N, C-alpha and C positions, 0 to 999 in steps of 0.2 A: 257246312257248319250245322250243328244240332238244331233241329227244330224246337219251337218253344214246347209242343206237346210232348216229344220224346224227352226233353230235358225235365219237364215237370215230373213225368212218370219216374225217371231215374231218381230225381230228387226225393220223391216220395218215399223211396226205399233207402234214402241216406246214401245214394250212389251218384256217380258222375257218368254221363254219356260221352265217349271219346268221339274224335272225329272219324274213326272207323266203325262207329255204330255200337260198341260195346259199352255195357254199363259196368262201372268198376267202382269199388270202395274208394274212399279218399281220407286223408289225414288232416286233422285240424289241430289247433293249439290246445285244444281239450283231450286229444287222444283220438285214435282211430275208431271208427265204427266197427263193431265186431261182426264177423261173417254169420254168427249164430242170430244175432238181431236182424240182420239182412235177411237170412233164410226164413226166420219167423214172420217177418213183415211180407215177404213175397208169398209165403203160404197163405197168409191172411187175404193177401190180394186175389189170389187164385180161388179162394173160397166165396169171392163174390164182392169184395170191397173195392170199388172202382174208384180210382184216383186220376181221372182224366181231366184235361184241360176244359172239356165240355161241361162237367159236372161242377168244377171248382171255380171257373172264371166268372160266372154270374155272381156268386156271392162275394168273390174277391173284388169284382168290378164295382159292387155297392160300397164296399168298404173303402176303396180308392176314391170313389166319388165323395164320400163323407169326409175323407182326409183333406181332399181339395177344398171342399166347402168350408171345413173348419179353419184351414189355413188362410183362405182369402177373407173371411169374416174376421178372423183375429188381426191380420195386417191391417185391415180397413178400420177397425175400432182403434187400434194403437195409433195409426198415423192421424186419424180425426181428433182423438183426444189430445195428442201432443202438439198438433198444428193449432188447435183451439187455444191450449195453454200459451203457446208462442204468441198467438195474436192477442190474447188477454193481457199478457204481461209486456209485450213489446220486446220479448227476448227470443231470438230465432234459435237459441241453444235448444229449447224444448223440441222444435222441429227436427234439429240435427239428432238429438237423441232418439226420436222417433224412427228415424231412418237407419242410423248406425247401431246404437246400443239396443233398441228395442224393435229394430225393423225386421224385414222378411227373413234375412239369413238367421237371425237369432230365433225367431219364431220357428223356422224350419228345424232348427237344432233341438229346441225345446220339445216340439211335437214328436220328432224322431226319438228323442231320449225317453219320452213318456211312453211311447209305443214300442221301443225295441231295447231300451236301456242304454247304458253307456257303451256297450259293444255296437249297437246299432248306430250310435252317433260317431264312432270311430269309422265304421264301415261307410257312412255317408261322407265324411271328410276324405277318407283315403280314395274313395271311388271317384269323388267329384274333383278334388284339387289335385290334379296330377299335371306334370310339365312334360311328360313324354310322348309328343305327337309331332308331326311334321312340321318343319319350320314354315312351310307355306300357309298353315293356318295361323301361326303367329302373325305373320305379315298381313293376311286376309283380315284378321280381327282388328288390327290396329290401323290399317291404312285404307280400308274400302270407304269408310264413312268420310274421313278427311278428303280423300280423292273426289268422292262424289260432290262434296261441298265445294271444292276448287273448280270442278267442272262447271257447276251451276253458277259459280261467281264469274267464270270465264265467259258462259253463254250470256249472262245478264249484261256484262260489260260490252260484249260483242254487238249485242242489239240495242246499244245506246242507253245503257243504264246510267244512273247518276254517279257521281263520285262518291262512293261509299266510304263512310267514316272518315272524313276530310281531316278531322282534328287529330286522329290517332297517330301516334309515333311508332312507325314499324321498324325501327333501327334494332339491330340484334341486342344491344345493350339495354333496351327497354323491354323488348318482347321476351328475351329468354327468362329473366327472373319471374315474369308473370306466367309463362307457360309452366315453369316448375311449380310454382304456387298452385296453379289451376290443377296440374297433374296430380299433385298430392291430395288436394281437397276431393276432386272428382274419383281419384282411385278409391278413397276411404268411403264415399258414397256408393260406388259400385259394389265394393265388398259387402257393404250393408244390405245390398238389395239381391244380388245375383245367386248367391247360394241357396235363397229362398225361391225366387221366381224361376231360375233355370235349373238350379240343382235339386230342388224338391218338387216343384209343381210341374215343371215340363215333362220329366219322365213319367209322371202319373197320367198326365193328360195324353201322353203318347202310347200309353197302354191300350186306350180305347179310340184314339183318333189318329189319322195319319199326322205326319209332321206339320203339313200346311194347316190342317184343321186345328191342331193343337195350337199352333202359332197365332192363328186368328183368335181363338178364345183367350189365349193368354194375353195377346195384344190388347184386347178390350179391357180385361180385368186389370192389367198393368197400368194402361192409360187412365182408367177411373181411379186408380189408387192415388194418382197424382191430384185428383180433383179437389180435395181439401186444401192442399197446398196452393192451387191456382185461385181458390176463392179467397184464401188469406194473403195472396200476393207473395208467396214464398216457392222457390224451387222450380218454377216453370215459367216460361215466357208469358209476359203479362200484356203485351201490345198486340195480341192476336186473339180471336175467338178460341175457345177451348176445343171446338171441333176441328180446327185447323191443326192444333196440337196432336190430336187423335190421328190425324191423317199421316203424321209423322211417326207415331208410336208403333202403329201397326206394321208398316214395311220394316221398320227397325227391329220388331220382334222376330219377323221372319228371318231377316239376315242374321240375327244372333242365334236363332235356332240352327240356322245353316252352318255356322262355324262350330257350334256346340255339337251338333250330331256328327260332324266330320272330325272333330277332334276327340270327343268322348270326355271333354274337360270343361269344368265351369270356368276355367282360367280364360278361355277365349271369349266367353261371355262378358266377364269382367273387363278384359282389354277392349272389346268393341263398344261396350257401354262407356267406359272411360273416354276412348278416342272421340265418340260422338259429343260427350260434354266438352272436351276440350275444343272441338270444332266450333260448337256454339259460342264458346267463350273467346276464341281466338280469331275466327273467320266471321266477317260481317254478313251474316245470314238473317238472323232474327231482328225485328225492328229496333230493339234495344241497342243492337251493335252496328247498325248501319249508319248511324249518325243522322239519318234523314226521317226515320220512324216509317219507312215505306215497307210494305209487306210483299212486294213483287218479287224480290230476290228469293224470299222463302218459298213462294209458290213455284219458282223456276227450280229450286232445290227439291221440293216435293215431286216435281215431274221427273227429274234425273233419278231421285232414289226409288220411285216407283218403277221406273224402266228398268233399273238395275235389279231390283227384287223380282220382277216378272221374268227377267233373263235368267236369274238363279233357279226359280221355279221350273222353267221350261228345261234348263240344261240338266239339272240335278233331279228333278222329278218331285211331285208333291207328296209322295209316300213317305220318303225318309230325308228329303232334301240332300241327298247323297247318292252319287252314281254307284258306289259301292256301300252297300248297307253298313253303317257303322257298327262294328262289332261291341265297341265299348258302350255306347248309348242304348243298343239293343240290350245289352246286359243289364243296364240300369233299370229299364222298363220290365224285362222279364224277371229281374230280382224282386221287383215290387210286386208283381202280378203273382209270383209263385209264393212268396212269403205270405201275402194275404191269403192266397188259396189254401196253403197248408194249415195256417192259423185256423181257418174257418172250416176245416175239413169235418164231414159229418162222422168220420171214424176216429174215436178218441186214441186207438192205438197207433194211428198215423199222423196225430197231431203233433207238430214239432214247436218247441219253444222259439219265441221270437229272437231270443239271443244267439240261437245256433248259426254259426257262419254259414252262408249259402254255398253250395257246391256247384260252380258253374261248369259248363263245358270247357274243355281245355282251350278252345278258341275264343272264349268270353272272358277275358281279363282276369284269370286266376291270379295273376301278379297282383292286381289292385286289391284283391280281397285277402292277400297274405296267406293263401292256402298251400298246404303241402302237396307233394307229388302223389298221384293216385297209385294205388298198389292193387294187384291182382287179388 
């Protein structure tokens, strides 16, 4: 697979680097780059204009850091204002608007549009929302958290736990309609968050940090994004200290990064987030759902989920949380780094417009970017 350095150099000349090491021109929806332009740019390069990742990456890195900071400040301000309105009026619809209609996903789309225009927004959506990945990642995304919850419940019962939620009717006729209702609500909430947190912020964090480090940073920021809701008694478990909730959010973030990096799609993040919310509403884990108000079951759940998370890190490795480095999410991060590097290039002749479709190596999801076939 092409290295980031080789790919950046090829891209600086409006070219692609094939898996055989060749730099070739490529077609886009706007027309092919002309060989004369390529030759002129290469001539300028050989006269001393250096476009290497070593010179561009620091400037690009600062731009990416600024984008991350703007994103989290924006989503923090929005959720704080909307939760305050909900608390002042007693109407939780404001909090829902703050998550769904003005939340992280919408913020990510607005920032992308401001930076790269409508074409950049289309690329964000095409890159991130795809369904063409292995079925095992669909299963992992939707089943890992419920399985961990059931294991924790079993361990708690095995060691003499109380009769949890004794007044709850678990008959299919009662449970199924409630599960469907919860599924719809939590899916909408996940859609409002995940394109922002996983589709926008995570790839940018992974430009400069490995997958585990990026997950830890994102986990802390994502957790504190819930803090206004916790203070107002909305959207988070209320019968536990906030630090206990944070102890859940951080391993959950690592697990979501794991399925995201292996699938290359924010769809798995949405599925895992939705599955976690369903688990908390359908399985008696949190004090509000146990019927007894006890927190011991949730501590057992935290022990199991941290064990599962540590196992994932050991087996898949902290660098990418993937035994075979995900080509798709590698592409997401390299796209961001190279676009920012080219936009901030010290050479005006090689500075590319933010709206130009990026030319990935053939083994980096050209299909998702809708690019034409390379031509010699």
